[in-house]
C-alpha positions as CSV (number, residue, x, y, z in Angstrom):
1,M,-7.5,-15.2,10.4
2,K,-10.3,-12.8,10.1
3,V,-10.6,-9.0,10.3
4,S,-10.5,-8.1,14.0
5,A,-12.6,-5.4,15.8
6,V,-10.8,-2.3,17.1
7,A,-11.8,0.4,19.4
8,V,-14.3,3.0,18.3
9,A,-13.6,6.6,17.5
10,G,-12.8,8.8,20.4
11,F,-10.3,6.5,22.1
12,Y,-7.8,9.3,22.7
13,K,-10.4,11.7,24.2
14,G,-9.3,12.5,27.8
15,K,-5.9,10.9,27.1
16,C,-4.4,13.6,24.9
17,I,-5.0,17.3,25.3
18,V,-3.9,17.8,21.7
19,D,-5.6,16.8,18.5
20,V,-3.5,13.7,17.5
21,E,-4.9,13.6,14.0
22,K,-4.1,17.2,13.3
23,I,-0.5,16.6,14.3
24,V,-0.3,13.8,11.7
25,S,-2.0,15.9,9.1
26,D,0.2,18.9,9.7
27,I,3.3,16.7,9.0
28,I,2.0,14.6,6.1
29,T,0.3,17.3,4.1
30,P,3.4,19.4,3.3
31,L,5.6,16.3,2.9
32,V,3.4,14.7,0.3
33,G,3.0,18.1,-1.4
34,Q,6.7,18.3,-1.8
35,K,7.2,14.6,-2.7
36,P,4.1,12.8,-4.0
37,S,5.9,9.5,-4.0
38,I,5.4,9.4,-0.2
39,T,1.8,8.3,-0.8
40,P,2.6,5.0,-2.6
41,A,5.4,4.4,-0.2
42,L,3.1,4.6,2.9
43,L,0.4,2.6,1.1
44,R,2.8,-0.2,0.3
45,M,4.2,-0.1,3.9
46,Q,0.7,-0.6,5.3
47,F,0.0,-3.5,3.0
48,H,3.3,-5.2,3.8
49,D,2.7,-4.7,7.5
50,C,-0.9,-5.9,7.6
51,F,-0.3,-9.1,5.6
52,V,2.3,-10.6,8.0
53,N,1.2,-10.4,11.6
54,G,-1.7,-8.1,11.1
55,C,-1.6,-4.3,11.3
56,D,0.7,-4.2,14.2
57,A,3.6,-2.0,12.9
58,S,6.0,-5.0,13.1
59,I,7.5,-3.9,9.8
60,L,8.8,-0.8,11.5
61,L,11.0,-2.6,13.9
62,D,14.8,-2.7,13.2
63,G,16.8,-5.8,13.6
64,S,19.2,-8.1,11.7
65,S,16.4,-10.6,11.0
66,S,13.3,-8.3,11.2
67,E,10.6,-8.0,8.6
68,K,12.5,-5.1,7.1
69,T,15.2,-7.5,6.0
70,A,13.0,-9.8,4.0
71,N,13.4,-9.6,0.2
72,P,9.9,-8.2,-0.5
73,N,10.5,-5.4,2.1
74,R,13.9,-4.3,1.1
75,S,12.5,-1.6,-1.2
76,V,9.8,-0.5,1.3
77,R,10.3,3.2,2.0
78,G,8.7,5.8,4.3
79,Y,10.2,4.8,7.7
80,D,11.6,8.3,8.1
81,V,8.2,9.8,7.7
82,I,6.7,7.5,10.4
83,D,9.6,8.5,12.7
84,L,8.8,12.2,12.2
85,V,5.1,11.7,13.0
86,K,5.7,9.5,16.0
87,A,8.3,11.9,17.5
88,A,5.8,14.8,17.2
89,I,3.0,12.9,18.8
90,E,5.3,11.6,21.6
91,K,6.3,15.2,22.3
92,S,2.7,16.3,22.8
93,C,1.1,13.1,24.1
94,P,3.7,10.6,25.3
95,G,2.9,6.9,25.7
96,V,-0.6,6.9,24.3
97,V,-0.6,6.6,20.5
98,S,0.8,3.3,19.0
99,C,3.0,3.0,16.0
100,A,0.3,0.9,14.4
101,H,-2.1,3.7,14.6
102,V,0.5,6.3,13.4
103,S,1.1,4.1,10.3
104,V,-2.6,3.9,9.4
105,M,-3.2,7.6,10.0
106,A,-0.2,8.6,7.9
107,A,-1.3,6.5,5.0
108,R,-4.8,7.9,5.2
109,D,-3.6,11.5,5.2
110,A,-1.3,10.8,2.3
111,I,-4.2,9.4,0.3
112,A,-6.2,12.6,1.1
113,V,-3.4,14.9,0.0
114,S,-3.2,12.8,-3.2
115,K,-6.9,13.7,-4.0
116,G,-8.2,10.3,-2.8
117,G,-10.4,11.7,-0.1
118,W,-10.3,11.7,3.7
119,Y,-11.8,8.9,5.8
120,S,-12.0,8.0,9.5
121,V,-9.8,5.3,10.9
122,Q,-10.6,3.3,14.0
123,T,-8.4,4.1,17.0
124,G,-7.0,2.2,20.0
125,R,-4.9,-0.3,18.1
126,R,-1.5,-1.3,19.6
127,A,1.8,-2.4,18.2
128,G,3.3,-5.9,18.1
129,S,6.7,-6.9,19.4
130,V,7.5,-9.8,17.0
131,S,9.2,-9.0,13.7
132,L,10.8,-11.8,11.8
133,A,11.8,-11.9,8.1
134,K,10.9,-15.6,8.0
135,N,7.3,-14.7,8.6
136,V,7.1,-12.5,5.5
137,N,5.2,-14.3,2.7
138,L,3.5,-11.7,0.5
139,P,1.6,-12.3,-2.8
140,G,3.9,-11.6,-5.7
141,P,3.2,-9.6,-8.9
142,S,2.7,-12.8,-11.0
143,I,0.3,-14.5,-8.6
144,S,-3.0,-15.7,-10.2
145,V,-6.2,-13.9,-9.3
146,E,-7.6,-17.1,-7.7
147,N,-4.5,-17.5,-5.4
148,S,-4.5,-13.8,-4.6
149,A,-8.2,-13.8,-3.7
150,A,-7.6,-16.8,-1.5
151,I,-4.9,-15.0,0.5
152,F,-7.0,-11.8,0.8
153,N,-10.0,-13.9,1.8
154,S,-8.0,-15.6,4.5
155,K,-7.4,-12.1,6.0
156,G,-11.1,-11.4,6.0
157,I,-11.0,-9.2,3.0
158,S,-13.4,-10.0,0.2
159,T,-12.4,-10.5,-3.5
160,E,-14.2,-7.2,-4.4
161,D,-12.3,-5.4,-1.7
162,M,-9.1,-6.9,-3.1
163,V,-9.9,-5.3,-6.4
164,H,-10.4,-1.9,-4.8
165,L,-7.3,-2.2,-2.7
166,L,-5.1,-2.8,-5.7
167,G,-6.5,0.5,-7.0
168,G,-3.7,1.9,-4.9
169,H,-1.5,1.0,-7.8
170,T,-2.8,4.2,-9.5
171,V,0.1,6.0,-7.7
172,G,2.4,3.0,-7.5
173,V,5.6,2.0,-9.3
174,T,7.5,-1.2,-10.0
175,H,10.9,-2.0,-11.6
176,C,11.9,-3.6,-14.9
177,S,13.1,-6.7,-13.1
178,F,9.5,-7.5,-12.1
179,I,8.1,-7.3,-15.6
180,K,10.9,-8.4,-17.9
181,N,9.4,-11.9,-18.1
182,R,6.2,-10.5,-19.4
183,L,8.1,-8.6,-22.1
184,Y,10.6,-11.2,-23.2
185,N,9.9,-14.7,-21.9
186,F,6.4,-15.0,-20.7
187,N,5.8,-18.5,-19.3
188,N,9.1,-19.6,-20.9
189,T,7.8,-18.9,-24.4
190,Q,10.6,-16.6,-25.4
191,S,7.8,-14.2,-26.3
192,T,5.6,-11.4,-24.9
193,D,2.6,-11.8,-22.7
194,P,-0.2,-11.8,-25.3
195,T,-2.6,-10.0,-22.9
196,M,-0.5,-6.8,-23.1
197,Q,-1.5,-4.0,-25.5
198,T,0.9,-3.7,-28.4
199,E,1.6,0.0,-27.7
200,L,2.3,-0.7,-24.1
201,V,4.8,-3.5,-25.0
202,V,6.7,-1.1,-27.3
203,S,6.9,1.6,-24.7
204,L,7.9,-0.8,-21.9
205,K,10.6,-2.4,-24.0
206,L,12.1,1.1,-24.5
207,K,12.1,1.6,-20.7
208,C,13.2,-2.0,-20.0
209,P,15.6,-3.2,-22.8
210,H,16.5,-6.9,-22.8
211,N,20.2,-6.1,-21.9
212,L,19.2,-3.7,-19.1
213,T,21.9,-2.9,-16.7
214,I,19.9,-0.4,-14.5
215,D,16.7,-1.6,-13.0
216,N,14.5,1.3,-14.1
217,R,11.3,2.3,-12.4
218,V,8.0,1.8,-14.2
219,D,4.7,3.5,-13.3
220,L,1.8,1.0,-12.6
221,D,-0.7,3.6,-13.9
222,Q,0.2,4.3,-17.5
223,G,-2.5,6.9,-17.8
224,G,-1.2,9.5,-15.3
225,S,-0.3,13.1,-15.8
226,S,3.4,13.9,-16.1
227,L,5.5,15.4,-13.4
228,A,8.5,17.7,-13.9
229,I,10.5,16.0,-11.1
230,V,12.8,13.3,-12.5
231,G,12.4,10.0,-10.8
232,E,8.9,10.6,-9.5
233,P,5.9,8.5,-10.5
234,I,3.9,9.8,-13.5
235,S,0.6,9.6,-11.6
236,E,0.5,11.6,-8.4
237,I,-3.3,11.4,-8.0
238,V,-5.4,8.7,-6.4
239,D,-8.2,8.1,-9.0
240,N,-9.7,5.4,-11.1
241,S,-7.2,5.9,-14.0
242,F,-5.6,2.6,-13.1
243,Y,-8.8,0.7,-13.9
244,K,-9.3,2.5,-17.2
245,Q,-5.8,1.4,-18.2
246,I,-6.1,-2.3,-17.3
247,V,-9.5,-2.5,-19.1
248,I,-7.7,-1.7,-22.3
249,R,-4.9,-4.2,-21.5
250,R,-2.4,-1.6,-20.3
251,G,-1.7,-3.4,-17.0
252,V,2.0,-3.4,-16.1
253,L,2.0,-6.2,-13.5
254,Q,0.7,-9.6,-14.5
255,I,-1.8,-9.6,-11.5
256,D,-3.0,-6.1,-12.4
257,Q,-3.9,-7.1,-16.0
258,A,-5.4,-10.4,-14.8
259,L,-7.9,-8.5,-12.6
260,A,-9.5,-7.1,-15.8
261,L,-9.6,-10.4,-17.5
262,N,-10.6,-12.9,-14.8
263,K,-14.3,-13.7,-14.3
264,L,-13.9,-13.4,-10.6
265,T,-12.9,-9.8,-10.8
266,N,-13.6,-8.3,-14.1
267,D,-17.1,-7.0,-13.2
268,A,-15.7,-5.1,-10.2
269,V,-12.9,-3.7,-12.4
270,N,-15.3,-2.6,-15.1
271,K,-17.6,-0.9,-12.6
272,V,-14.9,1.3,-11.2
273,A,-13.5,2.0,-14.7
274,I,-16.8,3.4,-16.0
275,S,-17.9,5.1,-12.8
276,S,-17.0,8.4,-11.3
277,N,-13.9,9.0,-9.1
278,D,-16.3,9.4,-6.2
279,Y,-17.5,5.8,-6.6
280,F,-13.8,4.6,-6.5
281,F,-13.0,6.8,-3.5
282,T,-15.9,5.2,-1.5
283,K,-14.8,1.7,-2.4
284,F,-11.1,2.3,-1.9
285,Q,-11.5,4.0,1.4
286,H,-13.8,1.2,2.6
287,A,-11.2,-1.4,1.6
288,M,-8.4,0.6,3.3
289,V,-10.4,0.6,6.5
290,K,-10.8,-3.2,6.2
291,L,-7.1,-3.7,5.5
292,G,-6.2,-1.5,8.5
293,A,-8.4,-3.7,10.8
294,V,-6.7,-7.0,9.9
295,E,-5.7,-8.9,13.1
296,V,-5.1,-5.8,15.1
297,L,-4.0,-5.8,18.7
298,T,-6.2,-3.9,21.3
299,G,-6.7,-3.6,25.0
300,T,-3.8,-5.2,26.9
301,Q,-2.4,-6.8,23.8
302,G,0.7,-5.4,22.2
303,E,2.5,-2.2,23.3
304,I,2.9,1.5,22.9
305,R,6.5,2.1,21.7
306,K,8.4,5.3,22.2
307,S,10.3,4.7,19.0
308,C,8.6,2.7,16.2
309,R,12.0,1.1,15.4
310,A,12.4,-0.7,18.8
311,I,10.2,-2.7,21.1
312,K,9.3,-1.2,24.5
313,K,11.9,-1.8,27.2
314,S,10.6,-3.7,30.2
């Protein structure tokens, strides 16, 4: 499936007497200011949504066998944030703005608050009504660059855009369980992944000891600035630091490090690493717009839900 076209800007003009985007911004801005980890949560939510049935907000639906219940989605957070935004919009402009658009706007505004710049998102998208855990098949952290690129390409997203989308890891986190194989038994060798910088291995083994009983969080960008809040990610700013780290073999996830070493992607990685943040912002924002346009529903397709957690009642 390829990237689908969506309605142009101005879709809500004449339909809402309020500024929908201002409503979203007025909620997201203070929330992210108080808790920066909302940004990676909303970024991850958008990615996990768009890669199943397209960007149709199906991940938001509750249900005993909905997408939320799939193993890769059990740690997805931010549903409460979407609920807040949707409720505020429904109060001022009921039955017009879809949950799919709320999700995309919320992620965009979170990126802006995290210093990643503001960009326009296309409007008029609608939400889907099918959400099944069995449909969730997301690329994992140990996937090869070639296989990852093939999956992104099948969604109409270029390999270069894939590199720029994964730059969202600059504010992302993982857990020790996802990297222990790289630290202690890479490819069943009973040894460490040789592509990892020695200093990084030492620090990660302290964070993730072999006999770990608690699945500690690990920051994907090992070059961020420290926060005083316990449990928050080290990096709270969307910038090109992630690329600078993987270039010197400080990638935490196997796929992240592979981006800097594989001939398909290393030129794009190096370009971002040596360029200004403005260059990265332009590329990242473009890629986010492409992601947000994957297999969207428009016109009479889909629905406008009152609650993002439940399909519209007939």
